[in-house]
C-alpha positions as CSV (number, residue, x, y, z in Angstrom):
1,M,92.5,100.2,136.7
2,D,89.2,98.5,137.7
3,S,89.3,94.7,138.0
4,T,86.6,94.3,135.3
5,I,88.6,96.4,132.8
6,M,91.7,94.3,133.7
7,E,89.7,91.1,133.0
8,A,88.6,92.5,129.6
9,V,92.2,93.3,128.8
10,H,93.2,89.7,129.7
11,L,90.4,88.3,127.5
12,M,91.5,90.4,124.6
13,E,95.1,89.3,125.0
14,A,93.7,85.7,125.0
15,K,92.0,86.5,121.6
16,E,88.6,86.3,123.3
17,T,87.4,89.5,121.6
18,N,83.7,89.0,121.8
19,K,83.8,88.2,125.5
20,A,86.1,91.2,126.2
21,I,83.7,93.6,124.5
22,A,80.6,92.1,126.0
23,L,82.2,92.4,129.5
24,L,83.0,96.1,129.0
25,E,79.5,96.9,127.5
26,D,77.9,95.3,130.6
27,Y,80.2,97.3,132.9
28,L,79.9,100.7,131.1
29,P,76.6,101.8,132.8
30,K,78.2,101.3,136.2
31,A,81.6,102.7,135.3
32,D,82.7,106.1,136.7
33,D,84.0,108.8,134.3
34,E,87.6,107.9,134.7
35,D,86.9,104.2,133.9
36,K,84.8,105.3,130.9
37,F,87.7,107.3,129.5
38,T,90.0,104.2,130.0
39,I,87.5,102.0,128.2
40,A,87.4,104.5,125.3
41,E,91.2,104.4,125.1
42,L,91.0,100.6,124.9
43,Y,88.4,100.7,122.3
44,V,90.6,103.0,120.2
45,Q,93.6,100.8,120.7
46,W,91.6,97.7,119.6
47,G,90.0,99.4,116.6
48,F,86.5,99.7,117.9
49,L,86.2,103.4,116.9
50,T,82.4,103.7,116.8
51,E,82.1,102.4,120.3
52,A,84.9,104.8,121.4
53,I,83.2,107.8,119.8
54,D,79.9,107.1,121.7
55,I,81.8,107.2,125.0
56,L,84.0,110.2,124.2
57,E,81.1,112.3,122.8
58,E,79.1,111.7,126.0
59,L,82.2,112.6,128.2
60,S,82.9,115.7,126.0
61,N,79.3,117.0,126.4
62,R,79.6,116.6,130.2
63,F,83.1,118.0,130.5
64,P,83.4,120.6,127.7
65,K,86.6,122.1,129.2
66,E,88.5,118.8,129.2
67,S,90.8,119.1,126.2
68,E,92.2,115.6,126.7
69,I,88.8,114.2,125.8
70,K,88.4,116.5,122.8
71,I,91.9,115.7,121.5
72,M,91.3,111.9,121.7
73,L,87.8,112.3,120.1
74,A,89.3,114.4,117.3
75,D,91.9,111.7,116.7
76,V,89.1,109.1,116.4
77,Y,87.2,111.4,114.0
78,I,90.4,111.7,111.9
79,E,90.8,107.9,111.8
80,Q,87.2,107.8,110.4
81,D,88.0,110.4,107.8
82,N,85.7,112.9,109.5
83,D,88.2,115.8,109.4
84,G,85.4,118.4,109.6
85,E,84.2,117.2,112.9
86,A,87.7,117.0,114.2
87,I,88.4,120.6,113.2
88,N,85.2,121.9,114.8
89,L,86.1,120.1,118.0
90,L,89.7,121.3,118.2
91,N,88.7,124.9,117.5
92,E,86.8,124.8,120.7
93,I,90.0,124.4,122.8
94,E,90.9,127.9,124.2
95,E,94.1,129.8,124.4
96,D,94.6,129.3,128.2
97,D,94.4,125.5,127.8
98,P,97.8,123.8,128.3
99,A,97.0,121.7,125.2
100,Y,96.4,124.8,123.0
101,V,99.7,124.7,121.1
102,Q,99.4,121.0,120.5
103,T,95.9,121.6,119.2
104,L,97.1,124.4,116.8
105,M,99.6,122.0,115.3
106,Q,97.0,119.3,114.9
107,L,94.7,121.8,113.2
108,A,97.5,122.8,110.9
109,D,97.9,119.2,109.8
110,L,94.2,118.9,109.1
111,Y,94.0,122.2,107.2
112,Q,97.0,121.2,105.2
113,A,95.4,117.8,104.3
114,Q,92.4,119.8,103.0
115,G,94.7,122.0,100.8
116,L,94.1,125.1,103.0
117,F,97.8,125.9,103.2
118,E,97.5,129.5,104.3
119,V,95.2,128.6,107.2
120,A,97.6,125.8,108.2
121,E,100.5,128.3,108.1
122,Q,98.5,130.8,110.3
123,K,97.8,128.1,112.9
124,L,101.5,127.2,113.1
125,L,102.6,130.9,113.3
126,T,100.1,131.3,116.1
127,A,101.7,128.3,117.9
128,K,105.1,129.9,117.3
129,N,104.0,133.1,119.1
130,F,103.2,130.9,122.1
131,E,106.3,128.8,121.9
132,P,108.9,130.8,119.9
133,N,111.8,128.4,120.6
134,E,110.0,125.1,120.0
135,A,111.9,123.2,117.3
136,I,108.9,121.0,116.4
137,I,107.0,124.1,115.4
138,D,109.8,125.3,113.2
139,F,109.9,121.8,111.7
140,A,106.2,121.8,111.0
141,L,106.5,125.2,109.3
142,G,109.4,124.0,107.3
143,E,107.6,120.9,106.2
144,L,104.5,122.8,105.3
145,L,106.4,125.4,103.2
146,F,108.5,122.6,101.6
147,S,105.4,120.6,100.6
148,N,103.9,123.8,99.1
149,G,107.0,124.5,97.0
150,D,108.1,127.5,99.0
151,Y,111.6,126.2,99.4
152,R,113.5,129.3,100.3
153,Q,111.2,130.1,103.2
154,A,111.4,126.4,104.3
155,I,115.2,126.7,104.4
156,T,115.0,129.5,107.0
157,Y,113.0,127.2,109.4
158,Y,115.2,124.2,108.8
159,E,118.3,126.3,109.5
160,K,116.8,127.4,112.8
161,I,116.4,123.8,113.9
162,L,119.8,122.5,112.8
163,P,121.9,123.8,115.8
164,I,119.3,122.2,118.2
165,E,118.2,119.0,116.5
166,K,119.7,116.9,113.6
167,E,116.6,114.8,113.2
168,I,112.8,115.2,114.0
169,A,110.1,112.6,113.5
170,N,112.7,110.4,111.7
171,V,113.4,113.1,109.2
172,S,117.0,114.3,108.8
173,I,117.1,118.1,108.9
174,N,120.3,118.2,106.7
175,D,118.5,115.9,104.2
176,R,115.6,118.3,104.0
177,L,117.9,121.3,103.7
178,A,119.8,119.7,100.9
179,E,116.5,118.9,99.1
180,A,115.2,122.5,99.6
181,Y,118.5,124.0,98.3
182,A,118.4,121.7,95.3
183,A,114.8,122.5,94.6
184,S,115.5,126.2,94.7
185,G,118.4,125.9,92.3
186,E,121.2,126.2,94.8
187,Y,122.9,123.0,93.7
188,E,126.4,123.8,95.0
189,I,125.1,124.5,98.5
190,A,122.8,121.4,98.3
191,L,125.8,119.3,97.2
192,E,127.9,120.5,100.2
193,T,124.9,119.8,102.5
194,Y,124.5,116.3,101.2
195,Q,128.3,115.7,101.6
196,S,127.9,116.6,105.3
197,I,125.3,113.9,105.8
198,D,126.7,110.5,106.9
199,S,123.9,108.4,105.5
200,E,123.7,105.0,103.8
201,D,119.9,105.6,103.1
202,P,119.3,104.8,99.4
203,D,116.7,107.6,99.1
204,T,119.2,110.2,100.4
205,L,122.0,108.8,98.2
206,F,119.7,108.9,95.1
207,K,118.8,112.5,95.7
208,Y,122.5,113.2,96.3
209,G,123.2,111.8,92.9
210,F,120.6,114.1,91.2
211,T,122.0,117.1,93.0
212,A,125.5,116.3,91.9
213,L,124.3,115.9,88.4
214,H,122.7,119.4,88.4
215,A,125.8,120.8,90.0
216,G,127.9,119.5,87.1
217,R,129.5,116.7,89.0
218,R,128.6,113.7,87.0
219,D,131.4,111.8,88.6
220,I,129.9,112.2,92.0
221,A,126.4,111.3,90.7
222,I,127.8,108.0,89.2
223,Q,129.4,107.1,92.5
224,A,126.2,108.0,94.5
225,W,124.0,105.9,92.2
226,K,126.4,103.0,92.2
227,H,126.2,103.1,96.0
228,V,122.4,103.2,95.9
229,I,122.4,99.9,94.0
230,E,125.0,98.4,96.3
231,Q,122.7,99.3,99.2
232,D,119.5,98.2,97.6
233,M,119.7,96.3,94.3
234,Y,115.9,96.6,93.9
235,Y,116.1,100.5,93.8
236,H,114.7,100.5,90.2
237,T,115.1,104.1,89.3
238,A,118.8,104.2,90.1
239,Y,119.7,101.9,87.2
240,Y,118.3,104.2,84.5
241,Q,119.9,107.3,86.0
242,L,123.2,105.6,86.4
243,A,123.1,104.3,82.8
244,K,122.2,107.8,81.5
245,A,125.2,109.2,83.4
246,Y,127.5,106.7,81.9
247,E,126.2,107.5,78.5
248,A,126.9,111.2,79.0
249,E,130.4,110.3,80.0
250,E,130.7,108.3,76.8
251,M,131.1,105.1,78.8
252,I,128.8,103.2,76.5
253,N,129.7,99.6,77.6
254,E,129.1,100.6,81.3
255,A,125.8,102.2,80.3
256,Y,124.7,99.1,78.4
257,E,125.6,96.7,81.2
258,T,123.9,98.9,83.8
259,A,120.7,99.0,81.7
260,K,120.8,95.2,81.3
261,Q,121.2,94.8,85.1
262,G,118.2,97.2,85.6
263,I,116.1,95.1,83.3
264,Q,116.7,92.0,85.4
265,I,115.4,93.9,88.4
266,D,112.5,95.8,86.6
267,E,111.2,93.8,83.7
268,F,108.4,96.2,83.0
269,N,110.5,99.3,82.6
270,K,110.1,100.3,79.0
271,E,112.6,103.2,79.3
272,L,115.3,100.7,80.4
273,F,114.6,98.4,77.5
274,F,114.7,101.3,75.0
275,F,117.9,102.6,76.5
276,A,119.5,99.2,76.4
277,G,118.5,99.0,72.7
278,S,120.0,102.4,71.9
279,M,123.3,101.5,73.7
280,A,123.5,98.2,71.8
281,H,123.0,100.2,68.6
282,Q,125.9,102.5,69.5
283,L,128.0,99.3,70.1
284,N,127.0,98.0,66.7
285,Q,125.1,95.1,68.2
286,E,122.1,95.5,65.9
287,E,120.4,92.2,66.7
288,E,120.5,93.0,70.4
289,S,119.4,96.5,69.7
290,E,116.3,95.3,67.9
291,K,115.5,92.8,70.6
292,W,115.6,95.3,73.4
293,V,113.6,98.0,71.6
294,R,111.0,95.5,70.5
295,E,110.5,94.6,74.1
296,A,109.9,98.3,74.9
297,V,107.3,98.5,72.2
298,T,105.7,95.3,73.4
299,L,105.3,96.8,76.9
300,D,103.8,100.0,75.3
301,P,102.7,100.0,71.7
302,D,102.2,103.8,72.0
303,Y,105.9,104.3,72.9
304,K,106.5,106.5,69.8
305,E,110.1,107.2,70.4
306,A,110.9,103.5,70.5
307,V,108.7,102.8,67.4
308,L,110.5,105.4,65.4
309,F,113.9,104.2,66.5
310,L,113.0,100.7,65.3
311,I,111.8,102.1,62.0
312,E,115.2,103.9,61.5
313,L,117.0,100.7,62.5
314,F,115.0,98.7,59.9
315,K,115.7,101.4,57.2
316,Q,119.4,101.2,57.8
317,R,119.2,97.4,57.4
318,E,116.9,97.7,54.4
319,K,114.2,95.7,56.2
320,E,111.1,97.5,54.8
321,D,108.9,94.4,55.3
322,N,109.8,94.6,59.0
323,I,108.6,98.3,59.1
324,I,105.3,97.3,57.6
325,D,104.8,94.4,60.0
326,L,105.8,96.5,63.0
327,I,103.4,99.4,62.2
328,N,100.5,97.1,61.3
329,D,101.0,95.2,64.6
330,I,101.0,98.3,66.8
331,K,98.0,99.8,64.9
332,K,96.1,96.6,65.7
333,M,96.9,97.3,69.4
334,G,95.4,100.8,69.1
335,A,98.6,102.9,68.4
336,N,98.0,105.5,65.7
337,D,100.0,108.4,64.5
338,P,100.2,110.1,61.1
339,L,104.0,109.6,61.1
340,Y,103.3,105.9,61.0
341,E,101.2,106.3,57.8
342,W,104.1,108.3,56.3
343,E,106.6,105.6,57.2
344,L,104.3,102.9,55.7
345,A,104.0,105.0,52.5
346,R,107.9,105.2,52.4
347,A,108.3,101.5,53.0
348,Y,105.8,100.5,50.3
349,N,107.4,102.9,47.9
350,E,110.8,101.3,48.6
351,L,109.2,97.9,47.9
352,E,107.7,99.3,44.6
353,S,104.2,98.7,46.0
354,Y,103.0,102.0,44.7
355,N,99.3,101.7,45.2
356,N,99.8,100.9,48.8
357,A,102.3,103.7,49.1
358,L,99.7,106.1,47.6
359,K,97.0,104.9,50.0
360,H,99.2,105.7,53.0
361,Y,100.5,109.0,51.7
362,Q,96.8,110.0,51.3
363,E,96.1,108.8,54.9
364,A,99.1,110.8,56.2
365,Y,98.1,113.9,54.2
366,N,94.9,114.3,56.3
367,S,97.0,115.1,59.3
368,L,100.3,116.3,57.9
369,K,99.1,118.9,55.4
370,Q,100.9,121.6,57.4
371,D,104.2,119.7,57.4
372,S,106.4,121.1,54.6
373,D,108.8,118.1,54.5
374,F,105.9,115.7,54.1
375,L,104.3,117.8,51.3
376,K,107.6,118.0,49.4
377,E,108.1,114.3,49.5
378,Y,104.5,113.6,48.7
379,G,104.7,115.9,45.7
380,Y,107.7,114.2,44.3
381,F,106.0,110.8,44.8
382,L,102.9,111.9,42.9
383,T,105.2,113.3,40.1
384,E,106.9,109.9,39.8
385,E,103.5,108.2,39.7
386,G,102.5,110.5,36.8
387,R,99.8,112.3,38.9
388,I,101.0,115.7,37.7
389,D,97.9,117.7,38.6
390,N,97.8,116.3,42.1
391,A,101.5,116.9,42.5
392,I,101.2,120.6,41.4
393,Q,98.4,121.1,44.1
394,I,100.6,119.5,46.8
395,F,103.6,121.6,45.8
396,K,101.5,124.8,45.8
397,A,100.5,123.9,49.4
398,Y,104.2,123.4,50.2
399,L,105.1,126.8,48.7
400,D,102.5,128.4,50.9
401,L,104.5,127.1,53.9
402,Q,107.9,127.6,52.3
403,P,107.6,130.5,49.8
404,M,111.4,131.0,49.6
405,D,112.2,127.7,47.8
406,P,113.2,128.6,44.3
407,E,114.0,125.0,43.4
408,I,110.5,123.8,44.0
409,E,109.1,126.9,42.3
410,A,111.1,126.1,39.2
411,F,110.1,122.4,39.4
412,V,106.4,123.4,39.5
413,Q,106.8,125.6,36.5
414,R,108.4,122.7,34.6
415,L,105.4,120.5,35.6
416,K,103.0,123.1,34.3
417,H,104.9,123.7,31.1
418,P,106.7,120.5,30.1
419,E,106.9,121.7,26.5
420,D,109.4,124.3,27.6
421,I,111.9,121.7,28.9
């Protein structure tokens, strides 16, 4: 390396960036082509990409057959999100060039990034024609097909690699095979594949748990997800899955404790709060249940499942005032649903606040006029309120939806002809 370039490297190491760059800029007009290429490499290494491009473009124009220059220039274009220029440049490299296969693989990556999966696959298949036994090409084909959801085809390439390499680019081939088998519905084979992997990696263990669950081995799933948490207590999603698995095994105390542990780690996980609330309810801990589910609704006022759960909880405890307060609060925060109007109407009716009940039944009717259960209840409410004509109209709408209900037919006839009773 030229002494001037060495001096610039020492300046850069001493954090004298401006001096290093100025020295190289002064030297460039005198530098030979090899030194220019070295300077371009340093510019890339130091992050001065525009300066590197200027040098590499000049060299590429003068030495159009030098693939090393083209490949480095393409890499810099990619760094600057200029994939189109990189593709054009790499496509200039010819079949007889030693770097041709490497170029095809780089082109495949670029086309895949642009969503041109078929073109990417063709580039890799061409590379495979040149190097039929190269594991990295089979791996690239497997990864491309895997990412595109063609799991069965991906499996054929991963299986070719396995006798040669267990890992490529820090990716476990067995891990990928297990994922591909699971994604294609071959859960038993996927489970066997995961069991052959000696890994403490939380991601691998988490996927192992999911595969075991789908294979009908909830016991293995529970052990896998417990192990995930032991390995990484901040692996948020494992808590919810483990808690759900415990619930399915009717281990409600374990499910509740796991959900509470997860909440300590992930205090913004509305599903965990709701799940903890539902487990507390099953354990007859109603105050705790309300507390957890309220937290879920606080995190997301539009969390309909949690809102309806709270409403049912309040009904069981005859807390109609709480229902009204809850729904009014979430409506102020922008949460709206016709079911909420229906529940408000029911709550006001229970509290004998009939005008308010009527108002909310009318609000709900605008959206629920095709809901036969709602119409039936609304019709009875109107009858109780002495609004017989309105009730008859609502029951008629109900009978249009449920014509085979003789009880309501008879009730409507009695409303029409009370003198016959």
